[in-house]
Backbone as numpy.savetxt, mean C-alpha at the origin, in Angstrom:
# Nx Ny Nz CAx CAy CAz Cx Cy Cz
-4.80 -49.94 -16.48 -5.15 -49.74 -14.72 -4.28 -48.18 -14.91
-3.28 -48.27 -15.09 -2.19 -47.49 -14.63 -3.19 -45.93 -15.28
-3.13 -46.07 -16.87 -3.99 -44.58 -17.63 -5.28 -44.29 -16.86
-5.98 -45.18 -16.09 -7.40 -44.89 -15.59 -6.47 -44.26 -13.99
-5.50 -44.78 -13.49 -5.04 -43.86 -12.12 -5.06 -42.29 -12.47
-4.16 -42.56 -13.82 -3.57 -41.13 -14.52 -4.72 -40.24 -14.80
-5.67 -40.75 -15.51 -6.88 -40.27 -15.98 -7.92 -39.26 -14.35
-7.64 -40.49 -13.44 -8.27 -40.06 -12.63 -7.88 -38.75 -11.94
-6.43 -39.30 -11.17 -5.62 -38.02 -10.67 -5.92 -36.61 -11.30
-5.33 -36.94 -12.97 -5.85 -35.42 -13.82 -7.72 -34.78 -13.43
-8.52 -35.81 -13.02 -9.91 -35.14 -13.26 -10.41 -34.65 -11.79
-9.14 -35.41 -10.66 -9.75 -34.76 -9.60 -9.28 -33.73 -9.16
-7.55 -33.33 -9.97 -6.68 -32.54 -9.88 -7.37 -30.86 -10.23
-8.10 -31.27 -11.57 -8.80 -29.89 -12.43 -10.27 -29.54 -11.36
-10.72 -30.74 -10.54 -12.56 -30.60 -9.57 -11.59 -29.69 -8.69
-10.65 -29.99 -8.01 -10.48 -29.30 -6.84 -9.84 -27.90 -7.08
-9.69 -27.66 -8.56 -8.82 -26.19 -8.99 -10.12 -25.68 -9.44
-11.27 -26.16 -10.00 -12.58 -25.72 -10.11 -13.16 -25.46 -8.93
-13.48 -26.16 -8.05 -14.37 -25.64 -6.64 -13.28 -24.51 -6.44
-12.12 -24.52 -6.28 -11.54 -23.52 -6.13 -12.07 -21.80 -6.92
-11.75 -22.00 -7.68 -12.01 -20.40 -8.72 -13.40 -20.24 -8.46
-14.34 -21.32 -8.59 -15.74 -21.25 -7.80 -16.36 -20.74 -6.35
-15.19 -20.78 -5.72 -15.47 -20.73 -4.39 -15.11 -18.96 -4.39
-13.98 -18.69 -4.40 -13.46 -17.41 -4.68 -14.26 -16.16 -5.46
-14.66 -17.05 -6.32 -15.71 -15.80 -7.20 -16.96 -15.82 -6.56
-17.64 -16.68 -5.54 -18.65 -16.53 -5.06 -18.61 -16.45 -3.74
-17.14 -16.16 -3.36 -17.07 -15.97 -1.97 -17.68 -16.82 -1.24
-17.85 -18.03 -1.41 -18.30 -18.99 -0.54 -17.33 -19.97 -0.07
-17.20 -20.06 1.10 -16.48 -20.87 1.87 -14.88 -20.87 1.96
-14.12 -19.79 1.09 -13.02 -19.61 0.96 -12.06 -19.72 1.84
-12.57 -19.45 3.50 -11.66 -19.62 4.57 -12.11 -20.49 5.27
-12.94 -21.28 4.99 -13.75 -22.19 5.79 -12.59 -22.95 6.69
-11.32 -23.22 5.95 -10.54 -24.35 6.30 -9.04 -23.79 5.50
-8.25 -24.11 6.82 -6.77 -23.68 6.31 -6.25 -24.50 5.11
-6.54 -25.60 4.42 -6.18 -26.35 2.99 -7.08 -25.42 1.77
-8.09 -24.26 1.94 -8.32 -23.78 1.32 -7.35 -22.83 0.13
-6.57 -22.45 1.35 -5.49 -21.54 0.89 -4.68 -22.39 -0.16
-4.58 -23.60 -0.63 -4.10 -24.36 -2.05 -4.68 -24.41 -2.93
-6.30 -24.06 -2.71 -6.97 -24.25 -4.16 -7.81 -22.98 -4.58
-7.78 -22.06 -3.78 -8.52 -20.98 -3.52 -7.60 -19.97 -5.14
-8.16 -19.11 -5.84 -7.25 -18.72 -6.96 -6.83 -17.04 -6.53
-6.00 -17.39 -5.58 -5.66 -15.74 -5.37 -4.59 -15.11 -4.70
-3.39 -15.64 -6.07 -2.43 -15.67 -6.13 -1.59 -14.43 -6.24
-2.47 -13.45 -6.77 -1.87 -11.92 -7.28 -3.05 -11.06 -6.18
-3.75 -11.27 -5.42 -4.34 -10.41 -4.19 -3.89 -9.44 -4.16
-2.47 -9.37 -4.03 -1.97 -8.64 -2.80 -1.13 -7.40 -3.48
-1.38 -7.99 -4.96 -0.75 -6.56 -5.80 -1.29 -5.35 -5.93
-0.81 -4.25 -6.17 -1.51 -2.96 -5.86 -1.27 -2.15 -7.30
-2.74 -2.04 -8.00 -2.49 -1.32 -9.05 -2.01 0.56 -9.29
-1.53 0.73 -8.32 -0.97 2.67 -7.87 0.53 1.57 -8.21
1.02 2.62 -8.97 2.48 3.12 -8.51 2.75 4.02 -7.89
4.29 4.03 -6.96 4.57 4.60 -6.31 5.64 4.93 -6.33
6.09 7.20 -6.21 7.39 7.38 -6.12 7.18 8.35 -4.52
8.52 8.51 -3.98 8.72 9.67 -3.45 9.26 10.22 -3.57
8.95 11.76 -2.96 9.71 12.86 -3.22 9.71 13.44 -1.88
11.01 13.81 -1.44 11.64 14.63 -0.27 11.92 16.09 -0.49
10.85 16.63 0.47 11.17 18.14 0.64 11.38 18.40 1.37
12.34 19.85 1.11 12.58 20.39 2.80 11.99 21.68 2.63
11.37 22.37 3.42 11.31 23.96 3.82 12.00 24.42 4.79
12.13 25.47 4.36 13.21 26.31 4.93 12.96 27.47 5.41
13.43 28.13 6.49 12.67 28.72 7.32 12.32 30.04 6.62
12.57 30.33 5.71 12.39 31.50 5.11 11.20 30.97 3.79
10.61 29.74 3.87 9.24 29.65 3.14 9.76 28.95 1.96
11.03 28.69 1.36 11.40 28.56 0.62 11.58 26.78 0.43
11.49 26.25 -0.69 11.56 24.61 -0.47 12.58 24.33 -1.36
12.91 22.83 -0.92 14.56 22.30 -1.68 14.05 20.99 -1.77
14.41 20.65 -3.10 14.60 18.84 -3.26 15.81 18.47 -2.53
15.56 17.32 -1.54 16.38 16.46 -0.71 17.07 15.45 -1.46
16.04 14.60 -2.46 16.49 13.64 -2.81 16.07 13.67 -4.12
16.81 13.25 -5.28 18.23 12.79 -4.94 19.12 13.74 -4.48
20.28 13.76 -4.09 21.56 14.86 -3.68 21.64 15.56 -4.82
23.00 16.37 -4.75 23.66 16.85 -5.40 24.37 16.33 -6.35
24.69 15.05 -5.84 26.04 13.95 -6.48 25.11 12.95 -7.75
23.98 12.87 -7.75 23.09 12.26 -8.64 22.18 10.83 -7.95
21.69 10.49 -8.65 20.85 9.11 -8.34 21.57 8.41 -8.10
21.26 7.30 -7.42 21.10 6.05 -7.04 20.78 5.05 -7.39
21.09 4.35 -8.63 20.06 3.36 -8.88 20.32 2.13 -8.52
19.98 1.42 -7.76 20.15 -0.11 -7.28 19.96 -0.58 -8.30
18.27 -1.06 -8.82 17.93 -2.25 -9.58 17.25 -1.16 -11.07
17.81 -0.93 -12.35 17.12 -0.83 -13.43 17.59 0.95 -13.18
16.29 1.46 -13.42 16.49 2.84 -13.85 15.37 3.88 -12.96
15.11 3.43 -11.83 14.35 3.68 -10.63 15.37 3.80 -9.58
15.18 5.40 -9.27 15.83 5.70 -7.98 15.59 4.91 -6.65
17.01 4.73 -5.79 16.86 3.47 -4.52 15.95 4.24 -3.92
15.20 5.33 -3.77 14.25 6.15 -2.45 12.97 5.30 -2.78
12.55 5.12 -3.83 11.64 4.37 -4.59 10.97 3.29 -4.24
12.52 2.64 -3.72 12.20 1.46 -3.33 11.71 1.02 -1.72
11.49 2.23 -1.31 11.45 2.49 0.32 9.58 2.28 0.57
9.14 1.25 0.38 7.70 1.36 0.47 7.18 2.35 1.90
7.84 2.32 2.48 7.31 2.64 4.07 7.60 3.93 4.29
8.28 4.71 3.35 9.50 6.27 3.21 9.56 6.56 4.17
10.50 5.56 5.16 11.26 5.09 6.36 12.83 5.77 5.95
13.76 5.20 5.04 14.75 5.65 4.63 14.71 6.56 4.05
13.65 7.21 3.52 13.18 8.55 2.99 14.18 9.67 3.79
13.58 9.48 5.24 14.12 10.33 6.12 15.64 10.43 6.46
15.97 9.54 6.04 17.18 9.36 6.43 18.47 9.69 5.05
17.74 9.90 3.97 18.37 9.96 2.77 18.16 12.02 2.91
17.29 12.39 3.31 17.07 13.82 3.40 17.78 14.82 4.46
18.20 13.78 6.18 19.38 14.41 6.37 20.66 14.21 6.22
20.78 13.29 5.27 22.50 13.09 4.99 22.95 14.06 3.65
21.95 14.43 3.18 21.82 15.51 2.15 22.59 16.89 2.48
21.26 17.36 3.95 21.59 18.35 4.54 22.80 18.34 5.19
23.20 17.13 5.40 24.89 17.22 6.39 25.71 17.53 5.67
26.26 17.25 4.08 26.96 17.31 2.83 26.36 18.02 2.47
25.55 19.74 2.54 25.25 20.51 1.55 25.31 21.63 2.63
25.56 22.82 1.59 25.34 24.29 2.62 23.78 24.70 2.42
23.30 25.54 3.36 21.70 25.72 2.83 21.48 26.33 4.08
20.11 27.13 4.28 19.55 27.64 5.25 19.32 26.51 6.08
18.24 27.47 7.26 18.22 26.47 8.53 16.76 25.87 7.97
16.56 24.38 8.49 15.18 23.83 7.86 14.21 24.03 8.52
13.34 24.46 8.47 12.14 24.65 9.59 11.56 22.85 9.66
11.10 22.57 8.11 10.36 20.86 8.37 10.63 19.96 6.89
10.67 18.48 7.11 10.97 18.16 5.90 9.87 17.15 5.66
9.54 17.10 4.47 8.66 16.11 4.08 8.97 15.03 3.11
8.32 13.99 3.77 8.13 12.94 2.79 6.79 12.76 1.90
6.80 12.52 0.31 5.84 12.79 -0.18 5.72 11.61 -0.96
4.65 10.75 -0.84 3.82 9.87 -2.17 3.45 10.43 -3.27
3.69 10.38 -4.38 3.03 10.69 -5.52 2.63 9.17 -6.49
1.39 9.16 -6.36 1.11 8.39 -7.17 -0.20 7.92 -8.60
-0.21 7.14 -9.24 -0.99 6.80 -10.12 -1.05 5.58 -10.31
-2.33 5.57 -11.49 -2.59 4.16 -11.89 -1.52 3.22 -12.95
-1.22 2.50 -12.73 -0.26 1.17 -13.54 -1.02 1.27 -15.02
-2.12 1.36 -14.96 -2.39 1.40 -16.97 -1.59 2.50 -17.65
-1.37 3.33 -16.65 -1.11 4.75 -17.37 1.09 4.35 -17.97
1.12 2.94 -17.56 2.81 3.01 -17.48 2.89 2.29 -19.17
1.86 1.92 -19.57 2.17 1.19 -20.89 2.55 1.94 -22.36
3.13 1.41 -22.80 3.41 2.67 -23.88 2.38 3.26 -24.81
2.69 4.28 -25.27 1.58 5.24 -26.08 1.19 4.07 -27.15
2.09 3.11 -28.16 1.44 2.79 -29.22 0.09 1.76 -28.89
0.96 1.10 -27.63 -0.38 0.30 -26.78 -1.27 1.05 -26.08
-1.69 2.17 -25.99 -2.45 3.12 -25.51 -3.71 2.98 -26.44
-2.62 3.35 -27.47 -3.58 3.51 -28.59 -5.10 2.57 -29.15
-4.53 1.65 -28.98 -5.28 0.47 -29.60 -5.95 0.10 -28.43
-5.19 0.08 -27.17 -6.31 -0.64 -25.89 -7.09 0.67 -25.01
-7.30 1.69 -25.45 -7.98 2.79 -24.62 -8.25 3.91 -25.86
-9.67 4.60 -25.96 -10.09 5.34 -26.76 -9.90 6.78 -25.98
-9.61 6.78 -25.15 -9.56 8.29 -24.24 -8.11 8.62 -24.52
-7.72 9.99 -24.68 -6.49 10.20 -24.45 -5.84 10.16 -22.99
-4.47 9.60 -23.01 -3.38 9.02 -22.20 -3.08 10.35 -20.85
-3.83 10.98 -20.41 -3.60 11.86 -19.23 -3.82 11.45 -17.74
-2.66 10.53 -17.70 -2.84 10.18 -15.77 -3.06 11.18 -14.79
-4.07 10.63 -13.71 -4.00 11.62 -12.73 -3.22 11.54 -11.88
-2.30 12.22 -10.78 -1.67 11.98 -10.31 -1.64 12.79 -8.76
-1.85 11.65 -7.63 -2.21 11.83 -6.41 -1.11 12.54 -5.30
-1.21 13.30 -4.42 -0.01 13.81 -3.77 -0.50 13.49 -2.38
0.74 12.43 -1.45 -0.57 12.06 0.16 1.50 12.31 0.68
1.19 13.35 1.36 2.04 13.47 2.69 1.96 12.35 3.41
3.67 11.53 3.70 3.52 10.50 4.72 4.42 10.80 5.98
5.46 11.50 5.72 5.85 12.04 7.21 6.53 13.31 6.65
6.53 13.88 8.34 6.64 15.22 8.36 7.65 15.01 9.37
9.37 15.50 9.44 10.16 15.72 10.56 10.42 17.47 10.58
11.08 17.70 11.87 11.39 18.78 12.09 12.78 18.89 11.45
13.31 19.96 11.27 14.87 20.06 10.59 16.04 19.54 11.20
15.95 19.49 12.24 16.44 17.89 12.96 16.62 16.85 12.91
15.39 16.37 12.27 14.89 14.92 12.29 14.36 14.45 13.08
13.78 14.75 14.16 12.37 14.51 14.95 11.13 14.60 14.18
10.51 13.62 14.36 8.99 13.20 13.74 8.26 13.45 14.29
7.57 14.69 13.55 6.48 15.34 14.52 5.42 14.96 13.42
5.18 13.76 12.64 3.80 13.60 12.30 4.20 12.52 11.28
3.51 11.26 11.36 3.64 9.90 10.21 2.21 9.58 10.05
2.19 9.21 8.79 0.25 8.59 8.11 0.93 7.13 7.60
-0.56 6.92 7.45 -0.35 5.59 6.74 -0.31 5.55 5.15
-0.19 4.81 4.06 -0.03 5.23 2.66 -1.41 5.56 2.05
-1.13 6.20 0.82 -2.68 6.51 0.43 -3.73 5.81 0.37
-3.29 4.65 -0.31 -4.22 3.78 -0.38 -4.86 3.17 0.66
-3.85 2.73 2.09 -4.59 2.18 3.37 -5.51 3.49 3.77
-5.54 4.81 3.49 -6.02 5.56 4.14 -7.05 5.74 3.43
-7.06 5.44 1.87 -8.48 5.28 1.33 -9.21 4.40 1.63
-9.07 3.15 2.40 -9.51 2.04 2.61 -10.52 2.39 3.90
-9.39 2.91 4.46 -10.18 3.26 5.83 -11.13 4.65 5.77
-11.21 5.25 4.48 -12.23 6.36 4.82 -13.67 6.22 3.89
-13.20 4.62 3.10 -14.25 4.04 2.92 -14.83 3.28 3.65
-14.41 2.61 4.63 -14.94 2.07 5.88 -15.73 2.84 6.54
-15.48 3.73 7.33 -15.98 4.65 8.20 -16.76 5.30 7.55
-16.83 5.60 6.42 -18.17 6.56 6.06 -19.29 5.74 5.08
-19.07 4.13 5.26 -19.98 3.68 4.85 -20.73 2.61 5.31
-22.31 3.12 5.77 -22.74 2.35 7.22 -23.06 0.64 6.73
-23.09 0.39 5.50 -23.23 -1.00 5.14 -21.71 -1.94 5.40
-20.93 -1.47 4.87 -19.25 -1.93 5.23 -19.49 -2.01 6.55
-19.83 -1.21 7.38 -19.47 -0.99 9.27 -20.57 -1.94 9.63
-21.82 -2.13 9.10 -22.90 -3.20 9.49 -22.12 -4.73 9.20
-21.67 -4.73 8.13 -20.62 -6.35 7.97 -19.58 -6.61 8.72
-18.79 -5.39 9.13 -17.81 -5.59 10.05 -18.45 -6.37 11.53
-19.30 -5.72 11.75 -19.42 -5.81 13.03 -20.19 -7.65 12.98
-21.28 -7.78 11.65 -21.76 -9.09 11.87 -20.77 -10.04 11.58
-19.87 -9.80 10.46 -18.80 -11.05 10.43 -16.88 -10.94 11.15
-17.79 -10.70 12.67 -16.83 -11.33 13.72 -16.02 -12.39 13.87
-14.22 -12.52 14.01 -14.09 -13.24 13.82 -13.96 -14.33 15.08
-14.29 -15.51 15.51 -14.55 -16.24 16.52 -13.73 -16.25 17.18
-11.97 -15.95 17.45 -10.91 -15.59 18.39 -10.68 -14.41 17.94
-9.83 -14.19 18.96 -8.81 -12.50 18.47 -7.49 -13.24 19.54
-6.68 -12.78 19.37 -5.09 -12.65 20.64 -5.21 -11.44 21.08
-5.10 -11.76 22.32 -4.64 -10.24 23.39 -3.61 -10.17 23.22
-2.78 -9.33 22.39 -1.00 -9.27 22.73 -1.09 -8.52 23.82
-1.65 -7.55 24.70 -1.34 -6.69 25.85 -1.28 -7.47 26.56
-1.72 -8.39 26.51 -2.25 -9.60 27.73 -0.97 -10.90 27.47
-1.45 -11.96 27.80 -0.90 -13.18 27.86 -0.50 -13.90 26.63
-1.04 -13.24 25.65 -1.10 -13.79 24.52 -1.81 -14.98 24.34
-3.14 -15.07 24.77 -3.99 -16.12 25.03 -5.06 -15.88 24.35
-5.33 -16.86 23.36 -6.95 -16.75 22.87 -7.66 -16.06 23.46
-8.72 -15.73 22.97 -10.11 -15.17 23.62 -10.90 -14.54 22.72
-12.49 -14.87 23.22 -13.45 -14.66 22.02 -13.64 -13.09 21.62
-13.49 -12.89 20.53 -13.83 -11.53 20.44 -15.02 -11.06 20.51
-15.01 -9.76 20.62 -16.07 -9.11 21.03 -16.98 -8.03 20.42
-16.03 -8.33 18.87 -16.43 -7.09 17.75 -16.17 -5.30 18.01
-16.43 -4.94 16.97 -16.49 -3.70 17.14 -17.75 -2.91 16.79
-18.06 -1.70 18.25 -19.23 -1.58 18.29 -19.19 -0.30 16.99
-17.96 0.37 17.55 -18.17 1.98 16.80 -16.34 1.75 16.34
-16.61 2.67 14.82 -15.35 2.60 14.50 -14.69 3.99 14.77
-13.49 4.26 15.18 -13.01 5.94 14.83 -12.77 6.34 13.72
-13.07 7.56 14.07 -12.81 8.32 12.57 -11.54 8.73 12.17
-10.79 8.67 10.76 -10.06 8.82 10.26 -9.25 9.88 10.46
-8.26 9.96 11.18 -7.55 11.44 11.48 -7.26 12.25 10.31
-7.97 13.39 10.27 -7.95 14.34 9.15 -6.37 15.34 9.54
-5.72 15.84 8.16 -4.33 15.49 8.03 -4.61 17.34 7.37
-4.76 18.50 7.59 -4.60 19.90 7.22 -3.27 19.84 5.89
-2.02 19.45 6.25 -1.15 19.81 5.37 -1.02 19.09 4.15
-1.20 19.63 2.71 -1.16 18.77 1.82 0.28 19.30 0.71
0.80 18.79 -0.29 1.93 19.11 -0.85 1.45 19.15 -1.99
């Protein structure tokens, strides 16, 4: 009897996991109930395929550009070999790092300060000998640069933008009529009015998508 119960428990557990895999693969009922979170195989769905580094650049009034991070005293490595500023995923504290560098150095007056994302696909991080066994093409990564924040010389925020990946997603949504139609059809049943009393109200949907803001400055 004990062996039968154990076998039934194992069979039931594997069946539930199998149902979760099928549900996630076929996009069927994966959000039908909160308990589906425990069986849908989506543990790593939030991991990005892009590696990001931050460059902090100052533009002097003469038009000359200066590297503001790392400072002249060297890099700050909190964990491993990567500089401290690269752990700031929002690029917020990079602005403070730039102002600290300007505070303790002699320089011309700064007109603007830029916090720039530098991205590339994580597949290019693998060693060369593994790359040669896995891929036929040469290892030549494409780098993308995206201005995240723009500040004045005294640290006043002039412009801020979403990260590169989020803007690519927004661009795909606003330029794809099929995705816009799906967004209008698959409206949530309830939405919270954060500006009001916080009570749930029936969602009205989005009829028109606002275009993504265009930026002229690139690094």
